Residue frames as qw, qx, qy, qz and C-alpha x, y, z in Angstrom:
[[0.065, 0.234, -0.670, -0.701, 9.92, -132.90, -44.30],
 [0.724, 0.212, 0.118, -0.645, 6.63, -133.49, -46.09],
 [0.800, 0.076, 0.595, 0.025, 5.84, -136.90, -47.54],
 [0.663, 0.742, 0.102, 0.023, 6.06, -135.46, -51.05],
 [0.121, 0.878, -0.459, 0.060, 9.53, -133.99, -50.44],
 [0.569, -0.436, 0.696, -0.045, 10.77, -137.14, -48.74],
 [0.824, 0.298, 0.481, 0.029, 9.62, -139.31, -51.64],
 [0.493, 0.862, -0.121, 0.014, 11.26, -136.94, -54.12],
 [0.173, -0.749, 0.639, -0.029, 14.59, -137.46, -52.33],
 [0.706, -0.129, 0.696, -0.038, 14.16, -141.22, -52.34],
 [0.764, 0.588, 0.265, -0.025, 13.31, -141.21, -56.05],
 [0.288, 0.885, -0.366, 0.014, 16.44, -139.20, -56.88],
 [0.412, -0.547, 0.727, -0.040, 18.53, -141.70, -54.90],
 [0.788, 0.178, 0.588, -0.021, 17.06, -144.61, -56.84],
 [0.615, 0.788, 0.028, -0.021, 17.63, -142.80, -60.12],
 [0.018, 0.842, -0.540, -0.004, 21.31, -142.19, -59.24],
 [0.474, -0.334, 0.815, -0.021, 21.74, -145.93, -58.65],
 [0.293, 0.183, -0.751, -0.563, 20.05, -146.93, -61.90],
 [0.044, 0.202, 0.950, -0.235, 17.08, -148.39, -60.01],
 [0.369, 0.376, 0.267, -0.807, 14.31, -145.97, -60.90],
 [0.207, 0.243, 0.877, 0.359, 11.62, -147.55, -63.05],
 [0.326, 0.288, 0.054, -0.899, 8.87, -145.84, -64.98],
 [0.627, 0.400, 0.635, -0.210, 5.64, -147.04, -66.51],
 [0.056, -0.219, 0.620, 0.751, 5.68, -147.43, -70.29],
 [0.587, 0.447, 0.404, -0.542, 2.41, -146.88, -72.13],
 [0.147, -0.100, 0.812, 0.556, 2.15, -149.02, -75.26],
 [0.511, 0.152, -0.153, -0.832, -0.72, -148.88, -77.69],
 [0.893, 0.072, -0.245, -0.369, -1.17, -152.66, -77.98],
 [0.609, -0.443, 0.658, -0.006, 0.27, -156.09, -77.19],
 [0.907, 0.407, 0.088, -0.062, 1.75, -158.76, -79.43],
 [0.829, -0.037, 0.179, 0.529, 5.04, -159.64, -81.15],
 [0.308, 0.300, 0.134, 0.893, 5.13, -156.11, -82.59],
 [0.191, -0.757, -0.535, 0.322, 3.89, -153.20, -80.46],
 [0.250, 0.708, 0.157, 0.641, 3.54, -149.45, -80.92],
 [0.418, -0.564, -0.314, 0.639, 4.96, -146.78, -78.64],
 [0.118, 0.681, -0.042, -0.722, 3.63, -143.54, -80.03],
 [0.629, 0.639, -0.189, -0.400, 4.37, -143.45, -83.74],
 [0.182, 0.546, -0.814, -0.083, 7.12, -146.11, -83.58],
 [0.954, -0.075, -0.145, -0.251, 6.75, -149.86, -83.82],
 [0.135, -0.626, 0.750, -0.168, 8.97, -152.24, -81.86],
 [0.695, 0.023, -0.716, -0.061, 9.66, -155.95, -81.81],
 [0.592, -0.600, 0.223, -0.491, 8.42, -157.03, -78.38],
 [0.707, 0.148, -0.663, 0.196, 10.87, -159.37, -76.64],
 [0.005, 0.246, -0.623, 0.742, 9.83, -158.51, -73.08],
 [0.684, -0.196, -0.075, -0.699, 6.37, -160.09, -72.87],
 [0.333, -0.159, 0.898, -0.239, 5.18, -163.18, -70.99],
 [0.751, 0.372, 0.139, -0.527, 2.58, -163.79, -73.72],
 [0.399, -0.376, 0.787, 0.283, 4.51, -166.90, -74.74],
 [0.425, 0.272, 0.833, 0.228, 1.97, -168.37, -77.16],
 [0.011, 0.032, 0.353, 0.935, 0.59, -165.09, -78.50],
 [0.135, -0.535, -0.821, -0.144, -2.96, -165.48, -77.19],
 [0.123, -0.487, -0.398, 0.767, -3.29, -162.08, -75.48],
 [0.268, 0.435, -0.151, -0.846, -4.40, -160.52, -78.78],
 [0.123, 0.081, 0.938, 0.313, -6.02, -163.60, -80.31],
 [0.393, -0.081, -0.245, -0.883, -9.28, -162.70, -82.15],
 [0.588, -0.249, -0.735, -0.231, -10.97, -165.99, -81.22],
 [0.384, -0.312, -0.658, 0.568, -10.47, -165.26, -77.53],
 [0.068, 0.089, 0.103, -0.988, -11.66, -161.65, -77.87],
 [0.435, -0.187, -0.542, -0.695, -14.87, -162.89, -79.46],
 [0.501, -0.342, -0.789, 0.095, -15.82, -164.71, -76.25],
 [0.114, 0.016, -0.410, 0.905, -16.11, -161.51, -74.21],
 [0.440, -0.091, -0.063, -0.891, -19.82, -161.08, -74.95],
 [0.469, -0.115, -0.856, -0.184, -20.98, -164.54, -73.86],
 [0.294, -0.442, -0.733, 0.424, -22.23, -163.52, -70.41],
 [0.058, -0.810, -0.419, -0.407, -24.74, -160.85, -69.43],
 [0.447, -0.891, -0.015, 0.076, -22.70, -159.42, -66.55],
 [0.442, 0.736, -0.394, 0.328, -19.20, -158.01, -66.22],
 [0.035, 0.477, -0.697, 0.534, -18.20, -158.16, -62.57],
 [0.422, -0.210, -0.876, 0.101, -19.08, -160.60, -59.80],
 [0.327, -0.685, -0.201, -0.619, -20.50, -157.78, -57.59],
 [0.633, -0.666, 0.253, -0.303, -19.34, -159.29, -54.27],
 [0.133, -0.474, 0.869, -0.050, -16.94, -161.75, -52.72],
 [0.515, 0.042, -0.771, -0.373, -17.70, -165.31, -53.74],
 [0.221, -0.192, -0.877, 0.382, -18.69, -166.30, -50.20],
 [0.277, 0.350, 0.364, -0.818, -21.45, -163.69, -50.29],
 [0.678, 0.551, 0.402, -0.274, -23.22, -163.44, -53.68],
 [0.224, 0.769, -0.446, -0.399, -20.23, -163.27, -56.05],
 [0.330, -0.210, 0.904, 0.172, -20.09, -166.99, -56.83],
 [0.673, 0.403, -0.075, -0.616, -21.66, -167.84, -60.20],
 [0.933, 0.143, 0.330, -0.014, -22.01, -171.03, -62.20],
 [0.589, 0.766, -0.216, 0.138, -19.48, -169.53, -64.62],
 [0.185, -0.735, 0.620, -0.205, -16.85, -169.74, -61.87],
 [0.785, -0.168, 0.580, -0.137, -17.54, -173.42, -61.29],
 [0.850, 0.508, 0.143, 0.012, -17.40, -174.22, -65.01],
 [0.358, 0.837, -0.374, 0.179, -14.11, -172.39, -65.41],
 [0.370, -0.616, 0.660, -0.219, -12.48, -173.99, -62.36],
 [0.885, 0.053, 0.453, -0.093, -13.53, -177.44, -63.55],
 [0.736, 0.666, -0.055, 0.104, -11.91, -176.75, -66.93],
 [0.088, 0.818, -0.520, 0.231, -8.67, -175.56, -65.28],
 [0.645, -0.403, 0.622, -0.187, -8.49, -178.59, -62.98],
 [0.907, 0.290, 0.306, -0.005, -9.00, -180.93, -65.93],
 [0.501, 0.823, -0.248, 0.101, -6.33, -179.07, -67.90],
 [0.021, 0.686, -0.678, 0.263, -3.62, -179.76, -65.29],
 [0.676, 0.022, -0.734, -0.064, -4.95, -183.24, -64.47],
 [0.097, 0.039, -0.732, 0.674, -5.91, -182.53, -60.85],
 [0.062, -0.496, -0.865, 0.055, -9.28, -182.98, -59.13],
 [0.054, -0.896, -0.437, 0.062, -10.16, -179.36, -58.38],
 [0.431, 0.213, 0.016, 0.877, -9.07, -175.75, -58.78],
 [0.146, -0.832, -0.425, 0.325, -9.83, -172.33, -57.33],
 [0.410, 0.677, 0.168, 0.588, -9.53, -168.99, -59.13],
 [0.397, -0.633, -0.193, 0.636, -7.65, -166.01, -57.68],
 [0.275, 0.933, 0.104, -0.208, -7.31, -162.49, -59.05],
 [0.375, 0.799, -0.469, 0.038, -3.56, -162.89, -59.72],
 [0.806, 0.120, -0.512, 0.270, -0.63, -165.19, -59.11],
 [0.134, 0.367, -0.503, 0.771, 0.54, -162.88, -56.34],
 [0.601, -0.309, 0.168, -0.718, -2.85, -163.03, -54.63],
 [0.925, -0.045, -0.334, -0.176, -2.88, -166.81, -54.93],
 [0.659, 0.199, -0.559, 0.462, 0.54, -167.29, -53.34],
 [0.003, 0.290, -0.480, 0.828, 0.06, -164.81, -50.50],
 [0.704, -0.227, 0.052, -0.671, -3.34, -166.40, -49.82],
 [0.917, 0.014, -0.367, -0.153, -2.65, -170.10, -50.21],
 [0.555, 0.277, -0.633, 0.463, 0.66, -170.48, -48.36],
 [0.144, -0.271, 0.543, -0.781, -0.49, -168.82, -45.10],
 [0.785, -0.132, -0.037, -0.605, -3.70, -170.85, -45.31],
 [0.893, 0.105, -0.436, -0.022, -1.69, -174.09, -45.30],
 [0.702, -0.075, -0.446, 0.550, 1.04, -173.41, -42.72],
 [0.224, -0.883, -0.021, -0.411, 1.54, -171.14, -39.75],
 [0.199, -0.688, 0.587, -0.377, 3.34, -170.82, -36.41],
 [0.719, -0.262, 0.616, -0.187, 4.76, -174.19, -35.40],
 [0.874, 0.417, 0.247, 0.040, 5.16, -175.27, -39.03],
 [0.471, -0.447, 0.471, 0.597, 8.18, -175.37, -41.32],
 [0.626, 0.759, 0.099, -0.147, 8.49, -173.83, -44.81],
 [0.605, -0.301, 0.478, 0.562, 11.42, -174.69, -47.07],
 [0.436, 0.856, 0.150, -0.232, 11.81, -172.18, -49.89],
 [0.762, 0.294, 0.188, 0.545, 14.14, -172.16, -52.89],
 [0.373, -0.483, -0.032, 0.791, 16.58, -169.25, -52.71],
 [0.062, -0.067, 0.433, 0.897, 15.46, -167.97, -56.13],
 [0.098, 0.575, 0.812, -0.029, 11.72, -168.20, -55.62],
 [0.053, 0.602, 0.354, 0.714, 9.47, -165.44, -56.95],
 [0.042, -0.244, 0.361, -0.899, 8.65, -162.50, -54.67],
 [0.670, -0.282, -0.152, -0.670, 5.04, -163.65, -54.31],
 [0.844, -0.137, -0.513, 0.078, 6.21, -167.01, -52.93],
 [0.407, 0.145, -0.497, 0.752, 8.65, -165.28, -50.58],
 [0.284, -0.279, 0.170, -0.901, 5.92, -162.95, -49.31],
 [0.799, -0.251, -0.343, -0.426, 3.48, -165.84, -48.89],
 [0.731, -0.050, -0.575, 0.365, 6.04, -167.70, -46.79],
 [0.175, 0.184, -0.405, 0.878, 6.69, -164.63, -44.63],
 [0.493, -0.296, -0.040, -0.818, 2.99, -163.98, -44.10],
 [0.774, -0.197, -0.583, -0.150, 2.50, -167.55, -42.89],
 [0.384, -0.729, 0.406, -0.395, 4.59, -166.85, -39.74],
 [0.993, -0.087, -0.021, 0.076, 5.96, -170.39, -40.04],
 [0.509, -0.611, 0.444, 0.412, 9.66, -171.07, -39.57],
 [0.687, 0.715, -0.075, -0.108, 11.32, -170.44, -42.94],
 [0.617, -0.418, 0.521, 0.417, 14.44, -172.25, -44.10],
 [0.536, 0.758, -0.190, -0.319, 15.83, -171.14, -47.47],
 [0.834, -0.129, 0.454, 0.284, 17.66, -173.91, -49.35],
 [0.160, -0.473, 0.499, 0.708, 20.29, -173.19, -52.04],
 [0.578, 0.444, -0.158, -0.666, 18.79, -172.83, -55.49],
 [0.834, 0.286, -0.344, -0.322, 17.56, -176.12, -57.02],
 [0.206, 0.434, -0.835, 0.267, 19.54, -178.16, -54.48],
 [0.813, -0.298, -0.337, -0.370, 17.53, -181.20, -53.42],
 [0.707, -0.014, -0.566, 0.425, 20.40, -182.53, -51.30],
 [0.097, 0.190, -0.377, 0.901, 20.53, -179.33, -49.25],
 [0.594, -0.312, -0.152, -0.726, 16.74, -179.44, -48.92],
 [0.836, -0.206, -0.508, -0.038, 16.98, -182.93, -47.47],
 [0.479, 0.083, -0.529, 0.695, 19.61, -181.78, -44.98],
 [0.210, -0.252, 0.193, -0.925, 17.31, -179.02, -43.75],
 [0.761, -0.269, -0.297, -0.511, 14.41, -181.42, -43.42],
 [0.750, -0.079, -0.594, 0.281, 16.54, -183.84, -41.43],
 [0.289, 0.122, -0.447, 0.838, 17.57, -181.04, -39.12],
 [0.216, -0.029, 0.239, -0.946, 14.20, -179.34, -38.58],
 [0.515, -0.206, -0.608, -0.568, 11.32, -181.61, -39.60],
 [0.469, -0.260, -0.809, 0.242, 11.03, -183.30, -36.22],
 [0.128, -0.308, -0.466, 0.819, 10.24, -180.06, -34.39],
 [0.286, 0.110, -0.212, -0.928, 7.56, -178.91, -36.86],
 [0.606, 0.257, 0.585, -0.474, 3.91, -179.87, -37.02],
 [0.748, 0.586, 0.312, 0.010, 3.72, -179.58, -40.82],
 [0.373, -0.452, 0.432, 0.686, 6.37, -178.99, -43.50],
 [0.587, 0.748, 0.280, -0.132, 5.84, -177.33, -46.88],
 [0.522, -0.187, 0.445, 0.703, 8.42, -177.32, -49.70],
 [0.343, 0.848, 0.245, -0.320, 7.85, -174.28, -51.94],
 [0.433, -0.265, 0.525, 0.683, 9.39, -173.85, -55.39],
 [0.494, 0.599, -0.184, -0.603, 8.89, -172.29, -58.78],
 [0.895, 0.220, 0.376, 0.091, 8.80, -174.80, -61.63],
 [0.606, 0.457, 0.122, 0.639, 10.61, -172.44, -64.02],
 [0.381, -0.597, -0.222, 0.670, 12.44, -169.55, -62.40],
 [0.340, 0.873, 0.347, -0.045, 11.35, -166.26, -63.91],
 [0.005, 0.940, -0.261, -0.220, 14.69, -164.46, -64.06],
 [0.246, -0.531, 0.764, 0.270, 17.08, -167.29, -65.02],
 [0.733, 0.334, -0.308, -0.506, 14.77, -169.49, -67.08],
 [0.235, 0.285, -0.927, 0.067, 15.96, -172.74, -65.45],
 [0.730, -0.292, -0.481, -0.388, 13.92, -175.69, -64.21],
 [0.522, -0.518, 0.533, -0.419, 13.49, -176.86, -60.64],
 [0.245, 0.207, -0.945, -0.059, 14.49, -180.52, -60.07],
 [0.647, -0.236, 0.039, -0.724, 10.88, -181.43, -59.39],
 [0.868, -0.048, -0.484, -0.105, 11.28, -185.21, -59.31],
 [0.518, 0.130, -0.609, 0.586, 14.07, -184.98, -56.75],
 [0.198, -0.259, 0.324, -0.888, 12.19, -182.41, -54.67],
 [0.770, -0.202, -0.198, -0.572, 9.07, -184.57, -54.69],
 [0.812, -0.012, -0.566, 0.144, 11.03, -187.61, -53.53],
 [0.280, 0.178, -0.546, 0.769, 12.73, -185.68, -50.72],
 [0.438, -0.256, 0.132, -0.852, 9.39, -184.23, -49.61],
 [0.843, -0.156, -0.384, -0.344, 7.82, -187.71, -49.58],
 [0.671, 0.061, -0.632, 0.383, 10.61, -189.19, -47.47],
 [0.206, 0.016, -0.507, 0.837, 10.19, -186.50, -44.84],
 [0.054, -0.650, -0.746, 0.136, 6.40, -186.25, -44.75],
 [0.041, -0.449, -0.014, 0.893, 6.43, -182.77, -46.31],
 [0.520, 0.703, 0.466, -0.138, 3.98, -181.25, -48.77],
 [0.442, -0.043, 0.422, 0.790, 5.13, -179.97, -52.16],
 [0.245, 0.838, 0.307, -0.378, 3.90, -176.60, -53.46],
 [0.509, 0.023, 0.493, 0.705, 4.86, -175.85, -57.10],
 [0.241, 0.755, 0.112, -0.600, 4.31, -172.50, -58.81],
 [0.594, 0.221, 0.635, 0.441, 3.93, -173.23, -62.54],
 [0.185, 0.813, 0.141, -0.534, 3.47, -169.59, -63.57],
 [0.201, 0.704, -0.478, -0.485, 6.02, -169.79, -66.39],
 [0.106, -0.204, 0.947, 0.222, 5.53, -173.45, -67.34],
 [0.438, 0.439, 0.745, -0.247, 1.79, -174.09, -67.50],
 [0.529, 0.781, 0.140, -0.301, 0.71, -173.74, -71.12],
 [0.260, 0.798, -0.516, -0.173, 4.31, -173.97, -72.30],
 [0.026, 0.399, -0.916, 0.048, 5.58, -177.34, -71.04],
 [0.404, 0.025, 0.852, -0.332, 4.17, -180.84, -70.84],
 [0.146, 0.314, 0.872, 0.346, 1.48, -182.76, -72.71],
 [0.002, -0.750, -0.548, -0.371, -1.00, -180.28, -74.19],
 [0.084, 0.609, -0.162, 0.772, 0.72, -177.58, -72.13],
 [0.694, -0.597, -0.377, -0.141, -0.28, -179.09, -68.77],
 [0.313, -0.890, 0.281, -0.174, 2.96, -177.91, -67.18],
 [0.269, 0.589, -0.744, 0.166, 6.35, -179.11, -66.02],
 [0.517, -0.224, 0.716, -0.412, 4.90, -181.32, -63.27],
 [0.863, 0.318, 0.235, -0.314, 2.82, -183.17, -65.86],
 [0.586, 0.674, -0.446, -0.051, 5.84, -183.40, -68.15],
 [0.137, 0.500, -0.801, 0.298, 7.92, -185.05, -65.40],
 [0.652, -0.254, -0.700, -0.142, 5.16, -187.21, -63.93],
 [0.212, -0.031, -0.613, 0.760, 5.16, -185.29, -60.62],
 [0.320, -0.684, -0.533, -0.382, 1.88, -184.69, -58.77],
 [0.144, 0.258, -0.452, 0.841, 2.39, -181.88, -56.26],
 [0.107, -0.491, -0.764, 0.405, 0.14, -181.37, -53.27],
 [0.148, 0.836, 0.262, -0.459, -0.47, -177.81, -54.46],
 [0.500, 0.201, 0.461, 0.705, -0.08, -176.49, -58.02],
 [0.113, 0.760, 0.193, -0.611, -0.37, -172.84, -58.94],
 [0.480, 0.313, 0.543, 0.614, -0.92, -171.73, -62.52],
 [0.056, 0.540, 0.101, -0.834, -1.26, -168.22, -63.89],
 [0.503, 0.600, 0.618, 0.069, -3.56, -167.15, -66.70],
 [0.158, 0.944, -0.004, -0.290, -1.92, -163.88, -67.76],
 [0.245, -0.572, 0.657, 0.425, 1.10, -165.46, -69.44],
 [0.127, -0.055, 0.887, 0.441, 0.72, -168.41, -71.85],
 [0.178, 0.570, 0.799, -0.068, -3.09, -168.13, -71.63],
 [0.172, 0.282, 0.298, 0.896, -3.08, -164.43, -72.50],
 [0.335, -0.722, -0.490, -0.356, -5.92, -163.48, -70.12],
 [0.118, -0.602, 0.400, -0.681, -5.58, -162.66, -66.38],
 [0.783, -0.434, 0.151, -0.419, -5.73, -164.22, -62.95],
 [0.175, 0.406, -0.887, 0.135, -4.43, -167.46, -61.48],
 [0.857, -0.262, -0.200, -0.396, -5.63, -170.72, -60.02],
 [0.214, -0.456, 0.825, -0.258, -4.57, -173.14, -57.31],
 [0.820, 0.070, -0.410, -0.394, -5.21, -176.82, -58.08],
 [0.039, 0.306, -0.899, 0.311, -5.12, -179.98, -55.98],
 [0.129, -0.277, -0.945, 0.117, -7.41, -182.17, -53.92],
 [0.257, -0.673, -0.493, -0.488, -11.07, -181.18, -53.35],
 [0.576, -0.669, -0.361, 0.300, -10.25, -180.70, -49.67],
 [0.447, -0.140, 0.056, 0.882, -7.55, -178.18, -50.64],
 [0.022, -0.435, -0.410, -0.801, -10.06, -176.13, -52.61],
 [0.467, -0.708, -0.489, -0.203, -12.60, -176.19, -49.79],
 [0.605, -0.499, -0.241, 0.572, -9.98, -175.16, -47.24],
 [0.316, 0.021, 0.169, 0.933, -8.78, -172.24, -49.38],
 [0.174, -0.607, -0.509, -0.586, -12.36, -171.08, -49.96],
 [0.553, -0.746, -0.369, -0.039, -12.70, -170.71, -46.20],
 [0.671, -0.593, -0.028, 0.445, -9.21, -169.67, -45.07],
 [0.551, 0.148, 0.234, 0.787, -7.20, -167.97, -47.90],
 [0.053, -0.681, -0.327, 0.653, -7.63, -164.31, -47.03],
 [0.017, 0.353, -0.409, -0.842, -6.86, -163.00, -50.53],
 [0.157, -0.259, -0.837, -0.456, -9.79, -165.10, -51.77],
 [0.182, -0.579, -0.748, 0.268, -12.24, -164.66, -48.89],
 [0.099, -0.740, -0.258, 0.614, -11.93, -160.87, -48.76],
 [0.067, -0.266, 0.481, 0.833, -11.81, -160.12, -52.51],
 [0.654, 0.417, 0.077, -0.627, -14.59, -159.54, -55.00],
 [0.828, 0.129, 0.541, 0.069, -15.10, -162.62, -57.16],
 [0.384, -0.162, 0.577, 0.702, -13.14, -162.98, -60.40],
 [0.356, 0.397, -0.110, -0.839, -14.69, -160.83, -63.22],
 [0.708, 0.269, 0.623, -0.194, -17.41, -162.89, -64.85],
 [0.574, 0.755, -0.087, -0.304, -16.87, -161.41, -68.33],
 [0.148, 0.674, -0.714, -0.119, -13.41, -163.01, -68.49],
 [0.637, -0.189, 0.723, -0.192, -14.51, -166.53, -67.53],
 [0.845, 0.459, 0.259, -0.092, -15.64, -167.64, -71.03],
 [0.396, 0.826, -0.399, 0.028, -12.39, -166.19, -72.36],
 [0.316, -0.555, 0.757, -0.138, -10.40, -168.29, -69.90],
 [0.790, 0.093, 0.590, -0.139, -12.25, -171.45, -70.93],
 [0.714, 0.699, -0.004, -0.039, -11.61, -170.63, -74.58],
 [0.108, 0.805, -0.578, 0.081, -7.95, -170.07, -73.73],
 [0.618, -0.305, 0.713, -0.126, -7.79, -173.49, -72.06],
 [0.834, 0.406, 0.371, -0.049, -9.08, -175.05, -75.27],
 [0.496, 0.844, -0.202, 0.038, -6.70, -173.01, -77.43],
 [0.166, -0.724, 0.662, -0.100, -3.64, -173.73, -75.28],
 [0.773, -0.106, 0.616, -0.109, -4.46, -177.44, -75.17],
 [0.796, 0.505, 0.322, 0.083, -4.41, -177.52, -78.97],
 [0.188, 0.956, -0.212, -0.072, -1.35, -175.28, -79.38],
 [0.864, -0.229, 0.299, 0.333, 1.38, -177.90, -79.90],
 [0.625, 0.555, 0.183, 0.518, 2.54, -176.12, -83.06],
 [0.055, -0.922, 0.088, -0.372, 2.90, -172.83, -81.20],
 [0.714, -0.646, 0.265, 0.057, 4.78, -174.53, -78.36],
 [0.853, 0.092, 0.270, 0.438, 7.17, -176.05, -80.88],
 [0.384, 0.760, 0.084, 0.517, 7.74, -172.66, -82.52],
 [0.371, -0.891, 0.151, -0.215, 8.36, -171.03, -79.13],
 [0.843, -0.390, 0.290, 0.229, 10.90, -173.73, -78.24],
 [0.739, 0.394, 0.219, 0.501, 12.65, -173.30, -81.59],
 [0.124, 0.889, -0.016, 0.440, 12.94, -169.52, -81.13],
 [0.557, -0.792, 0.230, -0.096, 14.29, -169.85, -77.58],
 [0.887, -0.145, 0.284, 0.334, 16.85, -172.49, -78.58],
 [0.592, 0.590, 0.150, 0.528, 18.06, -170.38, -81.49],
 [0.092, -0.919, 0.075, -0.376, 18.31, -167.21, -79.41],
 [0.704, -0.659, 0.263, 0.023, 20.11, -168.87, -76.49],
 [0.875, 0.033, 0.265, 0.403, 22.58, -170.76, -78.70],
 [0.476, 0.702, 0.099, 0.520, 23.45, -167.72, -80.81],
 [0.221, -0.908, 0.148, -0.322, 24.02, -165.46, -77.80],
 [0.812, -0.486, 0.283, 0.155, 26.21, -168.04, -76.10],
 [0.788, 0.316, 0.205, 0.487, 28.29, -168.24, -79.29],
 [0.203, 0.817, -0.011, 0.540, 28.75, -164.48, -78.94],
 [0.485, 0.059, -0.587, 0.645, 30.11, -165.08, -75.40],
 [0.411, -0.490, 0.078, -0.765, 27.18, -163.55, -73.59],
 [0.049, -0.046, 0.901, -0.428, 26.32, -165.12, -70.24],
 [0.615, -0.089, -0.292, -0.727, 22.98, -166.81, -70.94],
 [0.194, -0.121, 0.915, -0.332, 21.83, -169.22, -68.21],
 [0.616, 0.221, 0.419, -0.629, 18.74, -171.40, -68.20],
 [0.178, -0.001, 0.923, 0.341, 16.89, -173.65, -70.58],
 [0.277, 0.595, 0.709, -0.257, 13.33, -172.32, -70.90],
 [0.334, 0.732, 0.427, 0.414, 11.54, -169.80, -73.12],
 [0.235, -0.967, 0.041, 0.092, 12.97, -167.10, -70.82],
 [0.788, 0.316, -0.059, 0.526, 16.40, -166.12, -72.21],
 [0.342, -0.916, -0.006, 0.207, 18.35, -163.97, -69.73],
 [0.647, 0.531, -0.148, 0.526, 21.43, -162.09, -70.89],
 [0.593, -0.722, -0.171, 0.313, 23.39, -161.33, -67.71],
 [0.448, 0.743, -0.031, 0.497, 25.35, -158.10, -68.09],
 [0.559, -0.068, -0.444, 0.697, 26.42, -157.25, -64.55],
 [0.109, -0.225, -0.300, 0.921, 26.02, -153.58, -63.70],
 [0.276, 0.706, 0.549, -0.352, 22.78, -151.63, -63.82],
 [0.122, 0.734, -0.221, -0.631, 24.41, -149.07, -66.11],
 [0.055, -0.258, 0.833, 0.486, 25.49, -151.67, -68.65],
 [0.224, 0.400, 0.889, -0.011, 22.09, -153.35, -68.70],
 [0.225, 0.792, 0.327, -0.464, 20.36, -150.01, -69.24],
 [0.048, 0.631, -0.458, -0.624, 22.83, -149.05, -71.98],
 [0.118, -0.037, 0.921, 0.368, 22.34, -152.32, -73.88],
 [0.235, 0.593, 0.747, -0.186, 18.56, -152.05, -73.55],
 [0.166, 0.786, 0.032, -0.594, 18.82, -148.51, -74.99],
 [0.024, -0.388, 0.718, 0.577, 20.81, -149.81, -77.98],
 [0.172, 0.280, 0.933, 0.147, 18.13, -152.41, -78.66],
 [0.205, 0.740, 0.497, -0.403, 15.42, -149.78, -78.41],
 [0.087, 0.668, -0.311, -0.670, 17.27, -147.61, -80.93],
 [0.049, 0.192, -0.863, -0.466, 17.17, -150.62, -83.24],
 [0.614, -0.082, -0.294, -0.728, 13.42, -151.09, -82.74],
 [0.646, -0.117, -0.753, 0.040, 13.54, -153.89, -80.16],
 [0.518, -0.644, 0.205, -0.524, 12.04, -153.92, -76.67],
 [0.799, -0.055, -0.539, 0.262, 14.39, -156.01, -74.53],
 [0.293, -0.861, 0.055, -0.411, 14.11, -154.33, -71.16],
 [0.316, 0.415, -0.687, 0.506, 16.72, -154.23, -68.40],
 [0.756, -0.544, -0.339, -0.135, 16.01, -156.15, -65.18],
 [0.241, 0.555, -0.490, 0.628, 17.84, -154.76, -62.15],
 [0.304, -0.201, -0.775, 0.517, 18.03, -155.24, -58.38],
 [0.420, -0.338, 0.775, -0.330, 16.09, -155.90, -56.26],
 [0.884, 0.231, -0.042, -0.403, 14.39, -158.16, -58.82],
 [0.898, 0.223, -0.293, 0.239, 17.77, -159.88, -59.33],
 [0.700, -0.550, -0.085, 0.447, 20.82, -159.91, -57.02],
 [0.002, -0.933, 0.213, 0.290, 23.23, -156.94, -57.14],
 [0.188, -0.566, 0.703, 0.388, 25.80, -157.30, -59.92],
 [0.349, 0.135, 0.896, 0.241, 23.56, -159.51, -62.07],
 [0.419, 0.589, 0.134, -0.677, 21.49, -156.92, -63.97],
 [0.370, 0.027, 0.845, 0.387, 20.36, -158.35, -67.27],
 [0.491, 0.119, -0.348, -0.790, 18.17, -158.28, -70.29],
 [0.479, 0.109, 0.833, -0.253, 15.30, -160.74, -69.93],
 [0.332, 0.257, -0.545, -0.726, 14.44, -161.73, -73.49],
 [0.518, 0.184, 0.780, -0.299, 11.25, -163.69, -74.09],
 [0.153, 0.076, -0.687, -0.707, 10.46, -164.79, -77.63],
 [0.638, 0.211, 0.395, -0.627, 6.85, -165.50, -78.52],
 [0.589, 0.190, 0.769, 0.163, 5.47, -168.28, -80.69],
 [0.446, 0.809, 0.383, -0.030, 4.10, -165.60, -82.99],
 [0.097, -0.786, 0.405, 0.456, 7.51, -164.04, -83.69],
 [0.844, 0.521, -0.117, -0.043, 9.01, -164.96, -87.05],
 [0.866, -0.130, 0.054, 0.481, 12.49, -166.47, -87.39],
 [0.421, 0.571, 0.053, 0.702, 13.58, -163.21, -89.05],
 [0.331, -0.839, 0.007, -0.431, 12.48, -161.23, -85.98],
 [0.851, -0.488, 0.078, 0.176, 14.53, -163.52, -83.73],
 [0.751, 0.203, 0.098, 0.621, 17.53, -163.01, -86.00],
 [0.101, 0.816, 0.047, 0.568, 17.08, -159.24, -85.71],
 [0.607, -0.779, 0.107, -0.118, 17.63, -159.48, -81.94],
 [0.887, -0.174, 0.169, 0.392, 20.72, -161.63, -82.45],
 [0.558, 0.511, 0.122, 0.642, 22.18, -159.18, -84.96],
 [0.172, -0.894, 0.003, -0.414, 21.53, -156.23, -82.68],
 [0.721, -0.657, 0.217, 0.041, 23.42, -157.91, -79.84],
 [0.857, 0.144, 0.167, 0.465, 26.12, -159.09, -82.21],
 [0.316, 0.796, 0.015, 0.516, 26.85, -155.45, -83.02],
 [0.445, -0.849, 0.187, -0.213, 27.75, -154.90, -79.36],
 [0.880, -0.303, 0.265, 0.251, 30.41, -157.58, -79.51]]
């Protein structure tokens, strides 16, 4: 069978199981988006603070005379603009240094294998993001998966296996992207300290949203991880990611993280935009308060309607069970002019397909109520 025919069979199988996904071309981004001639309320974005379409950020695109970096940063792709931007990001999260990567995925699959390898131990939360899971696997270290957000179980695994490992790395999301709940970062940090383990925290969904001036959940809880990852395509509205920590961490990653070493440097044209986004996010307390208000209202109302709505963050999952039901409810919302897309396995475990609703600071209270009323009609 040809590759084309084989893939056609596989695609039909995925479609029959409600797993086939297709790209959706929208005309714009923001709290209201256009799909062809129709406009929709957008409740499926990670643009939590509404900066992806912010005019002040767009105006910074013309501040540099070049667009791309032209080479990897270890060759001739390292510019002063990179240094300035990384210094701003490190200061934003209150850590000594930072290093830019092209995406959060690239950062995790580069940084984790650079820190641990064969003979080492990685302890990973059961609900960690795919990029963390892949980074752990690529490290070739021994991987022990601890039950979700269970610091006691983590300690048990460290007691059992730490003595036979050269290094140990505890890896966790700060806010889990599909359930919207928080990791017990203080407890994890204490367990890691007691067992001479390093703590790696992915703040993709918390940096910009939580903590003083949006510095993240670690800053909010007074936890200083050994490694902090932040993404720039969510609350910052731009693109890319950064890893922050000690100066020695940055220098090591520059030399060893393969997704950094063997990639063209981050696009120079976006660096002034990132710095402007850092300034805007730092000053966005009013937007963070609005985002929190929308999420609290949405979660409380849907729980009153007896929907299963776990979590506590700006991510509001509505667990529906089967793929078919999740797709059907998403279709009802779309008919009512709302984009609340269905999330299905393998992104979430089988039997837990859901809507993943994400309000934005730039939604109005009336737009949040429109989502509630649409779901109320299903009850």
